[in-house]
DODOPA-29553 format. One line per 8 residues: number of its first residue (from 1); for each residue y, x, z of N, C-alpha, C, O, CB. Coordinates in nm, 2 decimals. Atoms other than C-alpha are relative to their C-alpha. Last residue first. Glycine has a CB too. Example, Ala and Ser with C-alpha at 12.3 -4.5 7.8 and 13.67 -1.06 7.14 Angstrom:
BEGIN
2	-0.11 -0.09 0.00 -0.11 1.37 0.71 0.11 -0.08 0.08 0.22 -0.03 0.09 0.05 0.04 -0.14 ~ -0.12 0.09 0.00 -0.45 1.23 0.78 0.12 0.09 0.00 0.12 0.19 0.07 0.00 -0.10 0.12;
END
This chain:
BEGIN
171	-0.04 0.11 -0.12 -0.19 -0.64 -0.41 -0.01 0.09 0.18 0.01 0.03 0.28 -0.14 -0.17 -0.02 ~ 0.04 0.08 -0.11 -0.27 -0.45 -0.69 0.05 -0.07 0.13 0.16 -0.13 0.11 -0.05 0.06 0.03 ~ 0.07 0.08 0.02 -0.11 -0.23 -0.97 -0.07 -0.02 0.16 -0.07 0.06 0.25 -0.07 0.05 -0.11 ~ 0.08 0.03 -0.11 0.23 -0.08 -0.97 -0.12 -0.08 0.00 -0.08 -0.20 -0.01 0.07 -0.04 0.07 ~ 0.05 0.06 -0.01 0.35 0.14 -1.27 -0.06 -0.07 0.16 -0.11 0.01 0.24 -0.05 0.04 -0.08 ~ -0.03 0.13 0.03 0.65 0.29 -1.36 -0.10 -0.14 0.01 -0.06 -0.25 -0.03 0.05 0.02 -0.12 ~ -0.02 0.04 -0.14 0.50 0.59 -1.09 0.12 -0.15 -0.08 0.18 -0.23 0.00 0.08 0.17 0.13 ~ 0.07 0.06 -0.10 0.21 0.57 -1.27 0.13 0.03 0.10 0.11 0.02 0.23 -0.16 0.07 0.04;
163	0.03 0.19 0.05 0.38 0.70 -1.57 -0.03 -0.08 0.07 -0.01 -0.20 0.04 -0.10 -0.05 -0.09 ~ -0.13 0.06 0.02 0.53 1.00 -1.42 -0.01 -0.13 -0.01 0.06 -0.22 0.03 0.05 0.03 -0.10 ~ -0.09 0.07 -0.11 0.22 1.10 -1.23 0.13 -0.10 0.01 0.17 -0.18 0.09 0.05 0.10 0.05 ~ 0.11 0.11 -0.09 0.03 1.09 -1.53 0.06 -0.04 0.10 0.09 -0.16 0.13 -0.14 0.07 0.07 ~ 0.02 0.08 0.02 0.29 1.36 -1.68 -0.06 -0.15 0.03 0.01 -0.24 0.00 -0.01 0.04 -0.04 ~ -0.02 0.12 -0.11 0.34 1.58 -1.46 0.00 -0.08 -0.06 0.04 -0.17 0.02 0.10 -0.01 0.09 ~ 0.09 0.03 -0.09 0.15 1.87 -1.67 -0.01 -0.11 0.09 -0.11 -0.16 0.15 -0.02 0.08 0.06 ~ 0.01 -0.13 -0.09 0.37 1.81 -1.95 -0.10 -0.06 0.09 -0.14 -0.17 0.10 0.14 0.07 0.08;
155	-0.04 0.06 -0.18 0.28 1.59 -2.23 -0.04 0.14 0.09 -0.12 0.23 0.08 -0.14 -0.18 0.08 ~ 0.00 -0.10 -0.08 0.35 1.62 -2.62 -0.01 -0.04 0.19 0.06 -0.11 0.26 0.15 0.07 -0.06 ~ 0.10 -0.14 0.06 0.21 1.42 -2.87 -0.01 0.12 0.09 -0.09 0.20 0.10 0.06 0.07 -0.15 ~ 0.09 -0.05 -0.06 0.32 1.08 -2.69 -0.10 0.09 -0.03 -0.22 0.09 0.00 -0.05 -0.07 0.02 ~ 0.09 0.06 0.05 0.58 0.94 -2.86 -0.18 0.03 0.10 -0.28 -0.04 0.11 0.02 0.05 -0.15 ~ -0.02 0.17 -0.01 0.81 0.98 -2.60 -0.10 -0.05 -0.07 -0.16 -0.15 -0.02 0.13 -0.06 -0.07 ~ 0.07 0.07 -0.14 0.65 1.33 -2.51 0.06 -0.11 -0.03 0.00 -0.18 0.05 0.03 0.04 0.16 ~ 0.13 -0.03 -0.06 0.65 1.44 -2.88 0.02 -0.06 0.11 -0.02 -0.18 0.10 -0.05 0.15 0.01;
147	-0.03 0.14 0.10 1.07 1.37 -2.90 -0.18 -0.04 -0.03 -0.20 -0.16 -0.05 0.11 0.04 -0.20 ~ -0.05 0.08 -0.05 1.09 1.64 -2.62 -0.02 -0.14 -0.09 0.01 -0.26 -0.04 0.11 0.06 0.02 ~ 0.04 0.04 -0.11 0.89 1.84 -2.80 0.05 -0.11 0.06 -0.02 -0.21 0.05 0.01 0.08 0.06 ~ 0.13 0.05 0.05 1.03 1.85 -3.13 -0.09 -0.05 0.14 -0.14 -0.17 0.15 -0.07 0.14 -0.10 ~ -0.04 0.15 0.01 1.38 1.88 -2.94 -0.14 -0.05 -0.07 -0.16 -0.17 -0.06 0.15 -0.04 -0.09 ~ -0.02 0.12 -0.12 1.25 2.15 -2.81 0.03 -0.12 -0.02 0.00 -0.21 0.06 0.09 0.02 0.07 ~ 0.13 0.04 -0.10 1.09 2.33 -3.12 -0.01 -0.07 0.13 -0.11 -0.13 0.17 -0.06 0.10 0.04 ~ 0.05 0.11 0.08 1.41 2.27 -3.34 -0.13 -0.02 0.11 -0.16 -0.13 0.16 -0.05 0.04 -0.18;
139	-0.05 0.07 -0.08 1.58 2.52 -2.99 -0.01 -0.15 -0.10 0.05 -0.25 -0.07 0.14 0.07 0.05 ~ 0.05 0.06 -0.15 1.32 2.74 -3.08 0.08 -0.13 0.04 0.01 -0.22 0.11 0.04 0.11 0.12 ~ 0.15 0.11 -0.10 1.40 2.69 -3.44 -0.02 0.02 0.09 -0.06 -0.09 0.13 -0.14 0.00 -0.04 ~ 0.00 0.16 0.00 1.78 2.76 -3.48 -0.15 -0.06 0.02 -0.19 -0.16 0.08 0.07 -0.07 -0.15 ~ -0.05 0.04 -0.10 1.83 3.12 -3.37 -0.02 -0.18 0.03 -0.01 -0.25 0.13 0.14 0.05 -0.01 ~ 0.09 -0.05 -0.08 1.57 3.23 -3.65 0.03 -0.03 0.19 -0.05 -0.03 0.28 0.00 0.16 -0.04 ~ 0.10 0.07 -0.01 1.75 3.00 -3.89 -0.07 0.04 0.15 -0.11 -0.04 0.24 -0.08 0.02 -0.12 ~ -0.06 0.14 0.00 2.09 3.12 -3.82 -0.13 -0.04 0.02 -0.16 -0.07 0.14 0.10 -0.07 -0.13;
131	0.10 0.07 -0.09 1.95 3.49 -3.87 0.01 -0.13 0.07 -0.06 -0.13 0.16 -0.02 0.07 0.09 ~ 0.13 -0.07 -0.04 2.27 3.58 -4.03 -0.09 -0.02 0.04 -0.04 -0.09 0.12 -0.01 0.06 0.04 ~ 0.05 0.06 0.10 2.53 3.23 -4.10 -0.12 0.15 -0.04 -0.20 0.13 -0.14 0.13 -0.06 -0.12 ~ 0.04 -0.11 0.06 2.62 3.18 -3.76 -0.10 0.03 -0.16 -0.20 -0.03 -0.18 -0.06 0.04 0.10 ~ -0.06 -0.12 -0.09 2.80 2.95 -3.62 0.02 0.11 -0.08 0.12 0.17 -0.12 -0.10 0.04 0.10 ~ -0.14 -0.02 0.04 2.72 2.66 -3.85 0.11 0.10 0.04 0.22 0.11 0.01 0.04 -0.10 0.03 ~ 0.00 -0.01 0.12 2.34 2.74 -3.77 0.13 -0.02 -0.06 0.14 0.06 -0.15 -0.09 -0.07 -0.04 ~ 0.02 -0.09 0.02 2.43 2.74 -3.44 -0.05 0.04 -0.14 -0.04 0.16 -0.16 -0.04 0.02 0.08;
123	-0.09 -0.05 -0.07 2.58 2.42 -3.38 -0.02 0.15 -0.03 0.08 0.21 -0.06 -0.01 -0.04 0.15 ~ -0.10 0.04 0.05 2.36 2.21 -3.56 0.11 0.15 0.02 0.15 0.21 -0.08 0.02 -0.14 0.08 ~ 0.08 -0.04 0.12 2.07 2.36 -3.32 0.13 0.02 -0.12 0.18 0.14 -0.14 -0.14 -0.15 -0.05 ~ -0.08 -0.14 0.01 2.30 2.32 -3.02 -0.08 0.05 -0.14 -0.05 0.17 -0.18 -0.03 0.13 0.16 ~ -0.14 0.00 0.01 2.32 1.90 -3.18 0.02 0.20 0.04 0.10 0.27 -0.02 0.07 -0.15 0.14 ~ 0.00 0.06 0.16 1.94 1.91 -3.25 0.16 0.03 -0.02 0.21 0.09 -0.12 -0.05 -0.21 -0.02 ~ 0.08 -0.09 0.14 1.88 2.04 -2.90 0.03 0.01 -0.13 0.02 0.12 -0.19 -0.13 -0.03 -0.02 ~ -0.11 -0.09 0.00 2.16 1.75 -2.73 -0.08 0.16 -0.08 -0.02 0.22 -0.17 0.06 0.01 0.18;
115	-0.13 -0.02 0.07 1.96 1.53 -2.91 0.07 0.09 0.00 0.12 0.15 -0.09 0.07 -0.07 0.01 ~ 0.02 -0.03 0.12 1.59 1.62 -2.80 0.14 -0.03 -0.10 0.16 0.01 -0.22 -0.14 -0.09 -0.04 ~ 0.00 -0.13 0.00 1.74 1.60 -2.42 -0.02 0.09 -0.10 0.03 0.20 -0.10 -0.08 0.01 0.07 ~ -0.11 -0.13 0.00 1.91 1.30 -2.49 -0.02 0.12 -0.03 0.05 0.18 -0.11 0.04 0.04 0.09 ~ -0.09 0.04 0.14 1.60 1.10 -2.64 0.08 0.13 0.01 0.07 0.24 -0.05 0.11 -0.17 -0.01 ~ 0.07 -0.08 0.11 1.36 1.29 -2.35 0.12 -0.01 -0.10 0.19 0.08 -0.14 -0.16 -0.07 -0.07 ~ -0.08 -0.12 -0.05 1.64 1.13 -2.07 -0.06 0.07 -0.11 0.02 0.14 -0.17 -0.01 0.07 0.17 ~ -0.15 -0.04 0.05 1.62 0.80 -2.25 0.00 0.14 0.00 0.04 0.21 -0.10 0.14 -0.06 0.10;
107	-0.04 0.02 0.11 1.23 0.82 -2.28 0.12 0.04 -0.02 0.15 0.12 -0.10 -0.01 -0.10 -0.02 ~ 0.05 -0.14 0.03 1.24 0.89 -1.88 -0.02 -0.01 -0.15 0.00 0.11 -0.16 -0.14 0.03 0.09 ~ -0.10 -0.15 -0.04 1.47 0.66 -1.80 -0.07 0.07 -0.06 -0.01 0.13 -0.15 0.02 0.07 0.16 ~ 0.00 -0.03 -0.18 1.21 0.33 -1.94 0.09 0.16 0.02 0.06 0.24 -0.06 -0.19 0.03 0.06 ~ 0.01 0.14 -0.08 1.17 0.10 -2.29 0.02 0.04 0.15 0.01 -0.04 0.24 -0.14 -0.08 -0.02 ~ 0.08 -0.03 -0.08 1.30 0.29 -2.56 0.03 -0.04 0.09 0.14 -0.09 0.12 -0.01 0.11 0.01 ~ -0.11 -0.01 -0.16 1.36 0.11 -2.85 -0.03 0.07 0.09 -0.15 0.09 0.08 0.00 -0.12 0.10 ~ 0.04 -0.11 -0.12 1.17 0.09 -3.19 0.12 -0.01 0.11 0.24 -0.05 0.09 -0.02 0.18 -0.07;
99	0.04 -0.01 -0.15 1.10 -0.23 -3.35 -0.01 0.12 0.06 -0.11 0.15 0.12 -0.11 -0.05 0.02 ~ 0.10 -0.07 0.01 1.19 -0.13 -3.73 -0.11 0.01 0.15 -0.20 0.09 0.18 0.07 0.14 -0.04 ~ 0.11 0.11 0.12 1.43 -0.41 -3.75 -0.12 0.07 0.02 -0.22 0.00 0.04 0.03 0.00 -0.21 ~ -0.04 0.01 0.12 1.62 -0.31 -3.40 -0.12 -0.01 -0.10 -0.23 -0.04 -0.06 0.09 0.10 -0.02 ~ 0.03 -0.16 0.09 1.53 -0.42 -3.12 0.05 0.02 -0.14 0.07 -0.08 -0.22 -0.17 0.04 -0.01 ~ 0.17 -0.02 0.09 1.70 -0.80 -3.06 -0.01 0.16 -0.02 0.09 0.22 -0.07 -0.02 -0.10 -0.19 ~ 0.00 -0.02 0.19 1.91 -0.79 -2.80 -0.11 0.01 -0.04 -0.22 0.04 -0.01 0.07 0.11 -0.07 ~ -0.07 0.12 0.12 1.88 -1.04 -2.48 0.02 0.02 -0.11 0.03 -0.07 -0.20 0.11 -0.04 0.03;
91	-0.08 0.06 -0.07 1.84 -0.76 -2.20 0.05 -0.09 -0.08 0.18 -0.10 -0.07 0.07 0.07 0.06 ~ -0.10 0.02 0.05 1.62 -0.59 -2.40 0.09 -0.04 0.03 0.18 0.01 -0.04 0.00 -0.05 -0.06 ~ -0.03 -0.12 0.03 1.41 -0.48 -2.12 0.07 0.01 -0.12 0.12 0.13 -0.14 -0.10 0.07 0.00 ~ -0.06 -0.06 -0.11 1.42 -0.83 -2.00 0.01 0.18 -0.02 0.08 0.24 0.06 -0.09 -0.05 0.14 ~ -0.12 0.04 0.02 1.35 -1.02 -2.31 0.11 0.08 0.10 0.23 0.10 0.09 -0.01 -0.15 0.01 ~ -0.10 -0.05 0.08 1.08 -0.80 -2.39 0.14 0.00 0.01 0.22 0.08 -0.02 -0.01 -0.04 -0.09 ~ 0.00 -0.13 0.02 0.90 -0.88 -2.08 0.12 0.09 -0.12 0.20 0.18 -0.10 -0.14 0.02 -0.03 ~ -0.12 -0.05 -0.13 0.98 -1.21 -2.12 0.01 0.15 0.04 0.12 0.20 0.05 -0.05 -0.07 0.16;
83	-0.16 0.03 0.04 0.85 -1.23 -2.47 0.07 0.03 0.11 0.17 0.10 0.12 0.04 -0.16 -0.05 ~ -0.05 -0.16 0.13 0.53 -1.03 -2.41 0.14 -0.07 0.01 0.23 0.01 0.06 -0.08 0.01 -0.22 ~ -0.05 -0.12 -0.11 0.50 -1.34 -2.10 0.03 0.14 -0.06 0.09 0.23 0.00 -0.11 0.03 0.10 ~ -0.15 0.03 -0.15 0.55 -1.58 -2.31 0.01 0.09 0.08 0.12 0.14 0.12 -0.03 -0.12 0.12 ~ -0.14 -0.04 0.06 0.30 -1.39 -2.59 0.12 -0.08 0.13 0.20 -0.02 0.19 0.01 -0.08 -0.19 ~ -0.04 -0.14 0.03 0.04 -1.42 -2.32 0.09 -0.01 -0.08 0.20 -0.02 -0.01 -0.08 0.09 -0.04 ~ -0.13 -0.02 -0.01 0.04 -1.80 -2.29 0.08 0.13 0.01 0.20 0.14 0.02 0.02 -0.07 0.09 ~ -0.11 0.12 0.01 -0.31 -1.87 -2.24 0.11 0.08 0.02 0.11 0.17 0.10 -0.01 -0.12 0.11;
75	-0.12 -0.08 0.07 -0.55 -1.57 -2.30 0.10 -0.09 -0.03 0.16 -0.10 -0.14 -0.03 0.09 -0.14 ~ 0.01 0.10 0.17 -0.86 -1.82 -2.15 0.11 0.11 -0.13 0.08 0.10 -0.25 0.11 -0.22 0.03 ~ 0.14 0.06 0.07 -0.93 -1.55 -1.91 0.00 -0.06 -0.10 -0.04 -0.03 -0.21 -0.08 -0.09 0.08 ~ 0.03 -0.12 0.05 -0.54 -1.40 -1.85 -0.16 -0.04 -0.05 -0.18 -0.02 -0.17 0.03 0.13 0.12 ~ 0.19 -0.04 0.00 -0.47 -1.76 -1.79 0.00 0.12 -0.08 0.03 0.12 -0.19 -0.13 -0.12 -0.10 ~ 0.10 -0.03 0.07 -0.04 -1.80 -1.77 -0.18 -0.03 0.02 -0.21 -0.10 0.11 0.04 0.12 -0.01 ~ 0.09 0.04 -0.07 0.27 -1.96 -1.59 -0.13 0.07 -0.13 -0.11 0.03 -0.24 0.03 -0.18 0.03 ~ 0.11 -0.02 0.10 0.60 -1.75 -1.63 -0.15 -0.03 0.02 -0.21 0.06 0.07 0.00 0.11 -0.03;
67	0.12 -0.05 -0.04 0.82 -1.85 -1.40 -0.08 -0.03 -0.13 -0.09 -0.13 -0.20 -0.07 -0.05 0.13 ~ 0.09 -0.02 0.09 1.20 -1.88 -1.50 -0.14 0.04 0.09 -0.13 0.13 0.17 0.07 0.10 -0.11 ~ 0.03 0.15 -0.01 1.46 -2.00 -1.25 -0.12 0.02 -0.10 -0.16 -0.09 -0.12 0.12 -0.11 -0.04 ~ 0.02 -0.02 0.22 1.40 -1.69 -1.09 0.00 -0.19 -0.01 -0.04 -0.28 0.06 -0.24 0.11 -0.11 ~ -0.12 -0.02 0.04 1.53 -1.68 -0.69 0.01 -0.04 -0.14 0.12 -0.07 -0.20 0.04 0.12 0.02 ~ -0.01 -0.10 0.09 1.19 -1.60 -0.56 0.16 -0.03 -0.03 0.23 0.06 0.03 -0.12 -0.02 -0.14 ~ 0.03 -0.12 -0.08 1.16 -1.88 -0.27 0.06 0.17 -0.08 0.12 0.26 -0.02 -0.17 0.00 0.02 ~ -0.06 0.01 -0.05 1.29 -2.16 -0.50 0.01 0.15 0.11 0.11 0.22 0.12 -0.02 -0.13 0.04;
59	-0.10 -0.01 0.06 1.13 -2.07 -0.80 0.09 0.03 0.08 0.18 0.11 0.06 0.01 -0.08 -0.06 ~ 0.01 -0.15 0.05 0.80 -2.03 -0.59 0.15 0.05 -0.08 0.18 0.17 -0.07 -0.15 0.03 -0.11 ~ -0.07 -0.08 -0.17 0.90 -2.34 -0.38 -0.03 0.13 -0.08 0.02 0.23 -0.02 -0.11 -0.03 0.21 ~ -0.09 -0.02 -0.03 0.89 -2.50 -0.77 0.04 0.07 0.17 0.15 0.10 0.20 0.03 -0.12 -0.05 ~ -0.11 -0.13 0.09 0.61 -2.35 -0.87 0.12 -0.05 0.04 0.20 0.04 0.04 -0.01 0.02 -0.21 ~ -0.14 0.09 0.03 0.40 -2.48 -0.59 0.09 0.04 -0.07 0.17 0.12 -0.02 0.07 -0.04 0.11 ~ -0.11 -0.05 -0.06 0.04 -2.31 -0.57 0.17 -0.12 -0.03 0.18 -0.22 -0.09 0.00 0.16 -0.09 ~ -0.06 0.03 -0.13 -0.25 -2.53 -0.56 0.13 0.04 0.03 0.20 -0.02 0.12 -0.08 0.06 0.09;
51	-0.13 -0.05 -0.05 -0.34 -2.56 -0.92 0.04 -0.04 0.16 0.06 -0.15 0.20 0.12 -0.06 -0.10 ~ -0.08 0.08 -0.06 -0.70 -2.60 -1.03 0.16 0.03 0.08 0.17 0.11 0.17 -0.09 -0.04 0.08 ~ 0.04 0.11 -0.13 -0.79 -2.39 -1.27 0.07 -0.05 0.09 0.19 -0.02 0.09 -0.08 0.03 0.08 ~ 0.11 0.04 0.05 -0.68 -2.27 -1.64 -0.11 -0.06 0.15 -0.21 -0.13 0.13 -0.06 0.13 -0.09 ~ -0.02 0.11 -0.02 -0.33 -2.19 -1.44 -0.09 -0.09 -0.10 -0.04 -0.20 -0.14 0.14 0.00 -0.01 ~ 0.15 0.11 -0.07 -0.54 -1.86 -1.33 0.09 -0.16 -0.03 0.05 -0.24 0.06 -0.05 0.04 0.25 ~ 0.11 -0.03 0.07 -0.19 -1.64 -1.33 -0.13 -0.10 0.01 -0.16 -0.16 0.11 -0.03 0.13 0.04 ~ 0.02 0.09 -0.04 0.21 -1.75 -1.22 -0.20 0.05 -0.11 -0.21 0.05 -0.23 0.14 -0.13 -0.03;
43	0.11 0.07 0.10 0.38 -1.47 -1.34 -0.08 -0.02 0.09 -0.10 0.06 0.18 -0.07 0.08 -0.12 ~ 0.11 0.10 -0.09 0.73 -1.41 -1.15 -0.12 -0.05 -0.11 -0.10 -0.12 -0.21 0.09 -0.18 0.06 ~ 0.06 0.15 0.02 0.90 -1.15 -1.36 -0.04 -0.06 0.09 -0.07 0.03 0.18 -0.09 -0.03 -0.09 ~ 0.15 0.04 0.00 1.13 -0.86 -1.20 -0.02 -0.14 -0.09 0.07 -0.23 -0.10 -0.06 -0.03 0.16 ~ 0.03 0.12 0.22 1.41 -0.65 -1.26 -0.14 -0.03 0.07 -0.23 0.04 0.11 -0.03 0.13 -0.24 ~ 0.01 -0.06 0.08 1.46 -0.53 -0.82 -0.05 -0.09 -0.15 -0.09 -0.21 -0.17 -0.08 0.09 0.05 ~ -0.13 -0.10 0.03 1.66 -0.66 -0.55 -0.04 0.12 -0.17 0.04 0.20 -0.23 0.02 0.12 0.20 ~ -0.13 0.08 -0.05 1.38 -0.80 -0.32 0.14 0.13 -0.06 0.19 0.23 -0.01 -0.02 -0.02 0.21;
35	-0.06 0.03 0.16 1.07 -0.63 -0.44 0.12 -0.05 -0.02 0.17 -0.05 -0.13 -0.09 -0.12 -0.08 ~ -0.02 -0.15 0.09 0.97 -0.51 -0.11 0.04 0.00 -0.14 0.08 0.10 -0.20 -0.14 0.08 -0.02 ~ -0.06 -0.11 -0.11 1.00 -0.85 0.07 0.05 0.10 -0.12 0.14 0.09 -0.20 -0.13 0.08 0.12 ~ -0.13 0.05 0.06 0.86 -1.07 -0.23 0.12 0.10 0.04 0.20 0.15 -0.04 0.03 -0.15 0.05 ~ 0.00 -0.07 0.15 0.53 -0.84 -0.17 0.19 -0.04 -0.05 0.28 0.03 -0.10 -0.16 -0.11 -0.12 ~ 0.00 -0.12 -0.01 0.57 -0.94 0.21 0.05 0.03 -0.08 0.17 0.05 -0.08 -0.08 0.06 0.01 ~ -0.12 0.00 -0.09 0.63 -1.32 0.13 0.02 0.13 0.01 0.14 0.16 -0.03 -0.02 -0.07 0.13 ~ -0.11 0.03 0.13 0.34 -1.27 -0.10 0.14 -0.01 0.06 0.22 0.05 -0.02 -0.02 -0.16 -0.07;
27	0.00 -0.12 0.04 0.14 -1.15 0.22 0.09 0.00 -0.18 0.14 0.10 -0.24 -0.16 0.04 0.00 ~ -0.10 -0.06 -0.04 0.23 -1.49 0.39 0.04 0.20 -0.08 0.14 0.27 -0.08 -0.04 -0.02 0.16 ~ 0.08 -0.08 -0.13 0.09 -1.65 0.13 0.09 0.07 0.08 0.21 0.09 0.05 -0.11 0.12 -0.05 ~ -0.11 -0.11 -0.07 0.20 -1.90 -0.07 0.00 0.03 0.10 0.02 -0.04 0.20 0.12 -0.03 0.00 ~ -0.14 0.04 -0.02 -0.07 -2.15 -0.19 0.06 0.14 0.04 -0.01 0.24 0.06 0.02 -0.12 0.13 ~ -0.06 0.01 -0.13 -0.36 -2.05 -0.40 0.10 -0.02 0.02 0.18 -0.03 -0.07 0.00 0.08 0.05 ~ 0.07 0.09 -0.04 -0.51 -2.16 -0.75 0.03 0.03 0.15 -0.01 -0.06 0.22 -0.15 0.00 -0.06 ~ 0.00 0.17 0.01 -0.23 -2.07 -0.93 -0.11 -0.06 0.13 -0.07 -0.16 0.19 -0.07 -0.04 -0.18;
19	0.12 0.07 0.04 -0.24 -1.68 -0.82 -0.03 -0.20 0.05 -0.07 -0.27 0.14 -0.11 0.12 0.08 ~ 0.03 0.08 -0.09 0.12 -1.51 -0.83 -0.14 -0.07 -0.06 -0.15 -0.09 -0.18 0.12 -0.10 0.04 ~ 0.13 0.08 0.05 0.16 -1.20 -1.01 -0.03 -0.12 0.12 -0.06 -0.08 0.24 -0.15 0.13 -0.03 ~ 0.08 0.09 -0.11 0.54 -1.06 -0.97 -0.13 -0.08 -0.04 -0.12 -0.16 -0.12 0.10 -0.11 0.05 ~ 0.07 0.14 -0.02 0.57 -0.83 -1.24 -0.10 -0.02 0.10 -0.22 0.02 0.13 -0.05 -0.05 -0.12 ~ 0.12 0.03 -0.10 0.80 -0.57 -1.16 -0.04 -0.12 -0.07 0.04 -0.21 -0.10 0.04 -0.02 0.17 ~ 0.03 0.14 0.00 1.08 -0.39 -1.41 -0.20 -0.03 0.06 -0.30 0.03 0.03 0.04 -0.05 -0.17 ~ -0.10 0.06 0.05 1.22 -0.06 -1.38 0.01 -0.12 -0.02 0.12 -0.17 -0.03 0.02 0.03 -0.07;
11	0.03 0.09 0.09 1.00 0.07 -1.12 0.13 -0.04 -0.06 0.24 -0.03 0.00 -0.07 -0.12 0.07 ~ 0.00 -0.10 0.11 1.07 0.40 -0.89 -0.03 -0.14 -0.16 -0.04 -0.10 -0.27 -0.16 0.16 0.04 ~ -0.17 -0.08 0.00 1.07 0.18 -0.58 0.09 0.01 -0.14 0.19 -0.05 -0.18 -0.02 0.19 0.05 ~ -0.08 0.17 0.01 0.75 -0.05 -0.68 0.20 0.07 -0.05 0.30 0.05 -0.13 -0.01 -0.12 0.27 ~ 0.01 -0.03 0.10 0.60 0.33 -0.70 0.10 -0.14 -0.08 0.17 -0.16 -0.18 -0.15 0.02 -0.02 ~ -0.09 -0.13 0.09 0.66 0.42 -0.37 0.00 -0.03 -0.14 0.06 0.06 -0.19 -0.06 0.15 0.01 ~ -0.14 -0.01 -0.07 0.56 0.07 -0.20 0.10 0.10 -0.12 0.19 0.08 -0.20 -0.01 0.08 0.18 ~ -0.10 0.08 0.08 0.28 0.10 -0.41 0.10 -0.05 0.03 0.17 -0.11 -0.05 -0.04 -0.09 -0.04;
3	0.01 -0.02 0.08 0.18 0.42 -0.23 0.08 -0.11 -0.14 0.16 -0.09 -0.24 -0.12 0.03 0.02 ~ -0.09 -0.10 -0.05 0.20 0.31 0.08 0.04 0.04 -0.17 0.15 0.00 -0.20 -0.08 0.13 0.12 ~ -0.13 0.10 0.04 0.02 -0.01 -0.02 0.13 0.09 0.03 0.24 0.04 0.03 0.01 -0.16 0.10;
END
C-alpha cells in the first residue's frame, strides 16, 4: 500500500476503479482520500452484474460529474473509458492528425532534451565550417537517444521504475 501511495503521488492521471457489485466501502473512502487533488477518472466496473453501488452517491463523494461505467469481462463501454482518458490527456484538445501527442512529463522532458541537442547541433554547424560534422555527430546521437526513449527504442537502466511511477495497480 505504501508503494501504491508513492506511485499515486507521482501519477499524472489516476483511474479510480470501483466494483458495481459492491457498496461503497471504507476502503474506497481511504483510497479517495489518497487521490484527493489528483486528476482522476472514476470507473465503475462489473456493470454486467447486479448493481449494489449507488452511482449518484459515488458522484457526490468524488465530486465528479461523470462516472465511466464498464464491464471489462464483457468488453462493454471500453471505448468510453478510452475516450475519457484521451479527453483528460488532451484536456479537450484534439490530437494532431497523425495522432502524435506526448502523454506524460517524462516524454515531454525527453522531447525538450532532444530539441535542445538539435538546436546545439544547428549552432555548431552554423558556427564551424571545418570539422562541423565531427562536432555535430555526438549531438545528433544524443537527440536520437532522447527521441528513442519516447518511442521505446532507447532504454535507460531505471526506466522500469519511472514507468511504474505512473501506474498504480490494486487496492
